[in-house]
C-alpha positions as CSV (number, residue, x, y, z in Angstrom):
1,M,-27.3,10.3,-19.3
2,T,-30.8,9.4,-20.6
3,K,-33.2,12.2,-21.3
4,T,-37.0,11.9,-22.1
5,L,-39.6,14.1,-23.7
6,D,-43.3,13.4,-23.6
7,V,-44.9,13.4,-27.1
8,Y,-48.4,14.7,-27.4
9,L,-50.7,14.4,-30.5
10,Y,-53.4,17.1,-30.1
11,T,-54.0,16.8,-26.4
12,D,-53.3,13.1,-26.1
13,F,-50.1,11.6,-24.6
14,V,-48.8,9.2,-27.3
15,G,-45.3,8.2,-26.3
16,N,-41.8,9.1,-25.3
17,L,-38.9,10.5,-27.3
18,I,-35.7,9.4,-25.6
19,Q,-32.1,10.3,-25.9
20,N,-30.3,7.2,-24.6
21,E,-27.0,6.8,-22.8
22,H,-25.3,6.6,-26.2
23,G,-26.8,9.9,-27.3
24,E,-29.1,8.2,-29.8
25,M,-32.8,9.2,-30.3
26,V,-35.4,6.5,-29.7
27,F,-39.2,6.7,-29.8
28,T,-41.6,4.4,-28.1
29,Y,-45.4,4.5,-28.2
30,A,-47.1,4.6,-24.7
31,E,-49.0,1.4,-23.8
32,S,-51.9,3.6,-22.9
33,W,-52.0,5.0,-26.4
34,L,-51.6,1.6,-28.1
35,S,-54.6,0.3,-26.1
36,H,-56.7,3.5,-26.9
37,P,-59.7,2.6,-29.1
38,H,-59.0,5.6,-31.4
39,A,-55.2,5.5,-31.4
40,L,-53.7,7.3,-34.4
41,L,-50.2,6.7,-35.7
42,L,-47.8,9.6,-35.4
43,S,-46.4,9.1,-38.9
44,H,-46.9,6.7,-41.8
45,S,-43.3,5.7,-41.1
46,L,-44.1,5.0,-37.4
47,P,-46.8,2.4,-37.3
48,L,-48.4,1.5,-34.0
49,R,-46.3,-1.1,-32.3
50,K,-44.9,-2.0,-28.8
51,E,-41.3,-2.2,-29.9
52,P,-39.2,1.0,-29.7
53,F,-38.2,2.7,-33.0
54,S,-34.4,3.1,-33.4
55,R,-32.7,6.4,-34.4
56,N,-32.7,5.3,-38.1
57,E,-36.4,4.4,-38.0
58,C,-37.6,7.6,-36.3
59,R,-35.2,10.3,-37.3
60,G,-37.0,10.9,-40.6
61,F,-40.1,12.1,-38.8
62,F,-38.7,13.8,-35.7
63,A,-35.7,15.6,-37.3
64,G,-38.1,16.5,-40.2
65,I,-39.9,18.9,-37.8
66,L,-36.7,21.0,-37.4
67,P,-35.1,23.8,-39.5
68,E,-32.5,22.8,-42.1
69,E,-29.1,23.7,-43.4
70,S,-27.6,27.0,-42.2
71,K,-30.8,28.0,-40.3
72,R,-30.3,24.9,-38.1
73,D,-26.7,25.8,-37.4
74,L,-27.8,29.3,-36.4
75,V,-30.6,28.1,-34.2
76,A,-28.1,25.7,-32.4
77,R,-25.6,28.5,-31.9
78,N,-28.3,30.8,-30.4
79,L,-29.5,28.0,-28.1
80,G,-26.0,26.8,-27.1
81,I,-26.5,23.3,-28.4
82,S,-24.9,21.0,-31.0
83,A,-26.4,21.5,-34.5
84,R,-26.5,17.8,-35.0
85,N,-28.3,17.0,-31.8
86,D,-31.9,16.5,-32.9
87,F,-33.2,15.7,-29.4
88,A,-31.7,18.8,-27.8
89,M,-33.2,21.0,-30.5
90,I,-36.6,19.4,-30.2
91,E,-36.4,19.9,-26.5
92,Q,-35.7,23.6,-26.9
93,I,-38.1,24.6,-29.8
94,G,-40.7,21.7,-30.0
95,G,-43.6,23.7,-28.6
96,E,-45.4,25.0,-31.7
97,C,-44.5,22.6,-34.5
98,A,-46.0,21.7,-37.9
99,G,-49.1,19.5,-37.4
100,A,-50.5,18.6,-34.0
101,V,-47.4,17.2,-32.3
102,T,-46.0,18.9,-29.2
103,F,-43.0,18.0,-27.0
104,I,-42.8,18.7,-23.3
105,P,-40.4,17.6,-20.5
106,A,-41.3,14.1,-19.2
107,G,-44.0,14.3,-16.5
108,A,-44.9,18.0,-17.1
109,K,-48.4,19.0,-17.9
110,L,-49.5,19.9,-21.3
111,P,-50.0,23.7,-21.5
112,A,-53.5,24.9,-20.8
113,T,-55.6,26.1,-23.7
114,D,-55.8,29.7,-22.4
115,Y,-53.0,30.4,-24.8
116,Q,-50.9,33.5,-24.5
117,Y,-49.6,35.7,-27.4
118,R,-47.3,38.7,-27.5
119,P,-48.7,41.4,-29.8
120,L,-46.1,43.0,-32.1
121,S,-46.0,46.7,-33.1
122,E,-44.8,47.6,-36.5
123,D,-41.4,48.5,-35.0
124,D,-41.3,45.1,-33.1
125,L,-42.1,43.2,-36.3
126,A,-39.5,45.1,-38.3
127,R,-36.9,44.4,-35.7
128,I,-37.7,40.7,-35.7
129,L,-37.6,40.5,-39.5
130,K,-34.2,42.2,-39.5
131,E,-32.9,39.8,-36.9
132,L,-34.3,36.6,-38.5
133,P,-31.1,36.0,-40.6
134,R,-29.1,35.9,-37.4
135,R,-31.9,34.5,-35.1
136,P,-34.0,32.0,-37.1
137,L,-37.4,31.2,-35.6
138,M,-36.6,33.7,-32.8
139,A,-34.8,30.9,-31.1
140,G,-33.5,31.7,-27.6
141,E,-36.1,34.5,-26.9
142,D,-37.9,34.0,-23.6
143,G,-41.1,32.0,-23.9
144,I,-40.6,31.2,-27.7
145,R,-40.7,27.5,-28.7
146,L,-41.4,27.5,-32.4
147,S,-40.2,25.0,-35.0
148,L,-40.6,25.0,-38.8
149,A,-38.9,22.8,-41.3
150,G,-37.0,24.3,-44.2
151,A,-34.0,26.4,-45.0
152,Q,-35.7,29.8,-45.5
153,D,-36.2,32.5,-42.9
154,K,-39.7,32.3,-41.5
155,I,-41.7,32.5,-38.2
156,A,-45.0,31.2,-37.0
157,V,-47.4,34.0,-36.0
158,H,-50.9,34.6,-34.9
159,V,-52.9,37.0,-37.2
160,A,-56.2,38.7,-36.3
161,G,-57.0,41.4,-38.8
162,D,-54.1,43.8,-38.9
163,K,-52.7,42.6,-35.6
164,I,-49.8,40.1,-35.7
165,S,-48.7,38.3,-32.5
166,V,-46.0,35.8,-31.5
167,P,-47.3,32.6,-29.8
168,L,-45.8,32.0,-26.4
169,G,-45.2,28.6,-24.9
170,G,-47.3,26.0,-26.7
171,A,-49.9,28.4,-28.1
172,P,-50.9,27.6,-31.8
173,S,-50.2,30.0,-34.6
174,T,-52.4,30.7,-37.6
175,H,-49.9,31.8,-40.3
176,I,-46.3,31.4,-41.5
177,L,-44.6,34.7,-42.1
178,K,-41.9,34.7,-44.8
179,P,-39.8,37.9,-45.3
180,A,-38.0,39.0,-48.4
181,I,-34.7,37.4,-49.1
182,A,-31.9,39.8,-50.0
183,H,-30.2,37.7,-52.7
184,F,-33.4,36.7,-54.5
185,E,-35.1,39.8,-55.8
186,G,-38.8,40.1,-55.1
187,V,-39.2,36.5,-54.0
188,V,-42.2,37.5,-51.9
189,F,-44.0,38.8,-55.1
190,N,-42.7,35.7,-57.0
191,E,-44.2,33.3,-54.5
192,A,-47.4,35.3,-54.2
193,T,-47.9,35.2,-58.0
194,C,-47.4,31.5,-58.2
195,M,-49.7,30.7,-55.2
196,K,-52.4,33.0,-56.4
197,L,-52.2,31.6,-59.9
198,A,-52.6,28.1,-58.5
199,A,-55.7,29.2,-56.6
200,A,-57.0,31.0,-59.7
201,I,-57.1,27.8,-61.8
202,G,-58.8,25.9,-59.0
203,L,-55.9,24.0,-57.3
204,P,-56.1,23.6,-53.5
205,V,-53.5,26.0,-52.2
206,A,-52.8,27.8,-48.9
207,P,-54.1,31.4,-49.1
208,V,-51.4,34.1,-49.1
209,E,-51.2,37.9,-48.5
210,I,-48.4,40.4,-49.1
211,R,-47.7,42.9,-46.4
212,N,-44.9,45.4,-45.6
213,T,-43.5,46.8,-42.4
214,G,-40.6,49.1,-41.9
215,G,-39.9,48.9,-45.6
216,I,-39.6,45.1,-45.5
217,D,-41.9,43.1,-47.7
218,F,-43.2,39.8,-46.3
219,L,-45.7,37.1,-47.2
220,L,-48.3,35.8,-44.8
221,V,-49.3,32.2,-45.6
222,E,-52.4,30.8,-43.9
223,R,-51.7,27.5,-42.2
224,Y,-53.7,24.6,-43.6
225,D,-52.9,22.6,-40.4
226,R,-54.7,25.1,-38.1
227,K,-58.5,25.5,-37.8
228,I,-60.3,28.5,-36.4
229,M,-63.0,27.1,-34.1
230,E,-66.2,29.0,-33.4
231,G,-68.9,28.7,-30.8
232,P,-69.1,28.1,-27.1
233,A,-68.6,24.4,-27.4
234,A,-65.2,24.8,-29.1
235,P,-62.4,23.5,-26.7
236,S,-60.1,26.2,-27.9
237,P,-60.3,29.0,-30.6
238,I,-57.5,27.4,-32.7
239,Q,-57.3,23.7,-33.2
240,R,-54.2,22.0,-34.7
241,M,-54.5,19.5,-37.5
242,H,-51.8,16.9,-37.7
243,Q,-49.7,16.7,-40.9
244,E,-46.4,15.4,-42.2
245,D,-44.5,15.9,-45.4
246,F,-43.7,13.1,-47.9
247,C,-40.2,12.7,-46.5
248,Q,-41.4,12.2,-43.0
249,A,-44.1,9.8,-44.1
250,L,-41.5,7.7,-46.0
251,G,-39.0,7.9,-43.2
252,I,-36.5,9.9,-45.3
253,V,-34.3,12.5,-43.5
254,S,-34.4,16.1,-44.6
255,E,-30.8,16.1,-45.8
256,N,-31.9,13.6,-48.5
257,K,-35.0,15.5,-49.6
258,Y,-34.0,15.7,-53.3
259,Q,-34.5,12.6,-55.4
260,R,-30.9,12.5,-56.7
261,E,-29.8,12.3,-53.1
262,G,-32.1,9.5,-52.1
263,G,-35.3,11.5,-51.6
264,P,-38.8,10.7,-52.8
265,S,-39.5,10.3,-56.5
266,L,-42.9,11.0,-58.2
267,K,-43.5,7.3,-58.2
268,N,-43.0,7.2,-54.4
269,G,-45.4,10.1,-54.0
270,F,-48.2,8.4,-56.1
271,E,-47.6,5.1,-54.3
272,L,-47.8,6.9,-50.9
273,L,-51.2,8.4,-51.8
274,R,-52.5,5.1,-53.0
275,D,-51.5,3.6,-49.7
276,V,-52.8,6.2,-47.2
277,S,-55.3,8.6,-48.7
278,T,-58.9,8.0,-47.7
279,T,-59.9,9.5,-51.1
280,P,-57.1,8.3,-53.4
281,V,-58.9,9.0,-56.7
282,I,-59.2,12.7,-55.8
283,D,-55.7,13.0,-54.2
284,L,-53.9,11.2,-57.1
285,Q,-55.5,13.8,-59.5
286,R,-54.5,16.7,-57.2
287,F,-50.9,15.4,-57.0
288,L,-50.7,15.0,-60.7
289,D,-52.0,18.6,-61.1
290,A,-49.4,19.8,-58.6
291,V,-46.6,18.1,-60.5
292,I,-47.8,19.6,-63.8
293,F,-48.3,23.1,-62.3
294,N,-44.8,23.1,-60.8
295,F,-43.4,22.2,-64.1
296,L,-45.3,24.9,-66.0
297,V,-44.5,27.7,-63.6
298,G,-40.8,26.7,-63.4
299,N,-40.7,25.6,-59.7
300,H,-37.7,23.3,-59.9
301,D,-37.5,23.1,-56.1
302,A,-40.6,20.9,-55.5
303,H,-38.9,18.2,-53.4
304,G,-40.3,15.7,-50.9
305,K,-40.8,18.2,-48.1
306,N,-42.9,20.4,-50.3
307,F,-45.8,17.9,-50.4
308,S,-47.7,16.9,-47.3
309,L,-50.4,14.7,-45.9
310,T,-53.0,16.1,-43.4
311,Y,-54.5,13.8,-40.8
312,D,-58.0,14.5,-39.5
313,R,-59.7,12.2,-37.0
314,D,-61.2,10.1,-39.7
315,S,-59.3,11.0,-42.9
316,I,-55.9,11.3,-44.5
317,R,-55.6,13.7,-47.4
318,L,-53.1,15.4,-49.7
319,A,-52.5,18.8,-48.1
320,P,-53.0,22.1,-50.0
321,L,-50.0,23.3,-52.1
322,Y,-47.4,25.6,-50.5
323,D,-43.9,26.9,-51.1
324,I,-44.5,27.4,-54.9
325,V,-41.8,29.8,-56.3
326,C,-40.8,30.2,-59.9
327,T,-37.1,29.3,-59.3
328,A,-36.6,29.6,-63.1
329,F,-36.8,33.4,-62.7
330,Y,-33.4,33.3,-60.9
331,P,-30.6,32.4,-63.4
332,E,-28.2,31.4,-60.6
333,L,-30.5,28.6,-59.4
334,S,-30.3,25.1,-60.7
335,R,-32.4,24.2,-63.8
336,K,-32.6,20.6,-62.5
337,M,-35.9,19.7,-61.0
338,A,-36.1,18.1,-57.5
339,M,-37.9,15.1,-58.9
340,K,-37.4,13.6,-62.3
341,I,-40.2,13.6,-64.9
342,G,-40.0,10.4,-67.0
343,G,-36.3,10.0,-66.2
344,E,-35.3,13.6,-66.9
345,Y,-34.2,16.3,-64.4
346,E,-33.7,19.2,-66.8
347,S,-37.0,21.0,-67.2
348,S,-35.9,22.5,-70.6
349,K,-35.5,18.9,-71.9
350,I,-39.0,17.7,-71.0
351,Y,-41.1,16.5,-73.9
352,P,-44.4,14.7,-74.2
353,H,-42.7,11.3,-74.1
354,H,-41.3,12.1,-70.7
355,F,-44.8,12.7,-69.3
356,E,-45.9,9.4,-71.0
357,K,-43.0,7.6,-69.3
358,M,-43.9,9.2,-65.9
359,A,-47.5,8.1,-66.4
360,E,-46.3,4.5,-67.0
361,E,-44.0,4.5,-64.0
362,C,-46.7,6.0,-61.7
363,G,-49.6,3.8,-62.8
364,L,-51.5,6.6,-64.6
365,A,-53.2,6.7,-68.0
366,K,-50.9,8.2,-70.6
367,P,-53.7,10.0,-72.6
368,L,-55.1,11.5,-69.4
369,V,-51.7,12.8,-68.3
370,K,-50.9,14.4,-71.7
371,K,-54.3,16.0,-71.9
372,R,-54.0,17.4,-68.4
373,V,-50.7,19.1,-69.2
374,T,-52.3,21.1,-72.0
375,E,-55.5,21.8,-70.0
376,L,-53.5,23.3,-67.1
377,A,-51.2,25.2,-69.5
378,A,-54.3,26.8,-71.2
379,A,-55.9,27.5,-67.8
380,I,-52.7,29.2,-66.6
381,I,-52.5,31.4,-69.7
382,A,-56.2,32.4,-69.3
383,A,-55.8,33.2,-65.6
384,L,-52.5,35.2,-65.7
385,D,-54.3,38.5,-66.3
386,T,-56.4,38.0,-63.1
387,I,-53.2,38.1,-61.0
388,T,-52.7,41.8,-60.2
389,I,-49.6,42.2,-58.1
390,P,-48.0,45.6,-58.9
391,H,-44.3,44.7,-58.9
392,P,-41.7,44.2,-61.7
393,V,-40.8,40.7,-60.4
394,A,-44.4,39.6,-60.5
395,D,-44.6,40.9,-64.1
396,G,-41.4,39.1,-65.1
397,V,-42.6,35.8,-63.5
398,K,-45.9,36.0,-65.3
399,A,-44.2,36.6,-68.6
400,L,-41.9,33.6,-68.1
401,I,-44.8,31.4,-67.1
402,E,-46.8,32.4,-70.1
403,E,-43.9,31.7,-72.4
404,H,-43.3,28.3,-71.0
405,S,-47.0,27.4,-71.0
406,Q,-47.3,28.5,-74.7
407,R,-44.2,26.4,-75.6
408,T,-45.6,23.4,-73.8
409,I,-48.9,23.6,-75.6
410,A,-47.1,23.8,-78.9
411,L,-44.9,20.8,-78.1
412,F,-47.9,18.6,-77.0
413,R,-49.9,19.5,-80.1
414,D,-47.1,18.5,-82.5
């Protein structure tokens, strides 16, 4: 049996996501959208065209909206659907997604902008955080249609001062809430340290805040794909900004997000920015800084879904940095980086000639790249004392980052 979802970008109907009689997902842009004078593409991997996009062509973008790995399996179990059925999962949780895309039943009206939220008491929030390992994204709770990519526990929330609420229906959120992970000590403080350090040296990064409820630490990450609108002329108090990660933009499914499994390479990332960014000179520099920063702080998990593009009405830009964790702090995690630098995956085996090779592969000036590595390493060392997070893990992460930055400076000066 054929099923259809209407796909909206912002408040505009742009096309239909269809599950055909063979159970395969197909996407077609609406004729009304193709003829619209200001029609935007849904994804770099889905250019505006009349012909339908097959499952293989569109799955990278649409399935890339959904949770991954064991979280996806749990969501499916809570919803009573198959974990491999992308369409069914989008149908169930595709209300408040990353970016400005919304999925609703064919022919139904887009939810009005008088958005509804459910305020959470401290007890409510503590209960939800305890249940997240068993009920990711609060899937199955009445009125909740939230989807976030990734394999970590998290939920989308609305934050106003000290008050945290859950969006209902298609209401937009303002923050991503990420609780502590039992088997990774102090990961909330680890990520906060790395994110605040990136901000301290001037890198564009999503603002973060550490909070605690019911003895559970959690991180609030401000969404860069949401804008708080002010004034009587604003159509709604919160406006979505469309975005997609590098895997989605390149049509690569989430299961292949690591380079060694077919995911994006650094060369792919630089080429993508040259192709789509409206300010490529600035964004190429920012992406280079992000690559170097992740290397210096020991974030080996910086894969293709940890870099994104933001789409405004008249611009396409590299999104602020997010999901930066010093994975090197945890000895049980792989020392192999998600993307090779100059042909090498092992971070401990990276030397200046690897950055020179990377520069050559990515069309960058070798002296500029080498100079930027030492500049950022020195900036990190100088900024570490400004990061005041009173927790042993934060102290350990800072010590490890300082040691690696000092070692890198010594290597590049020899």
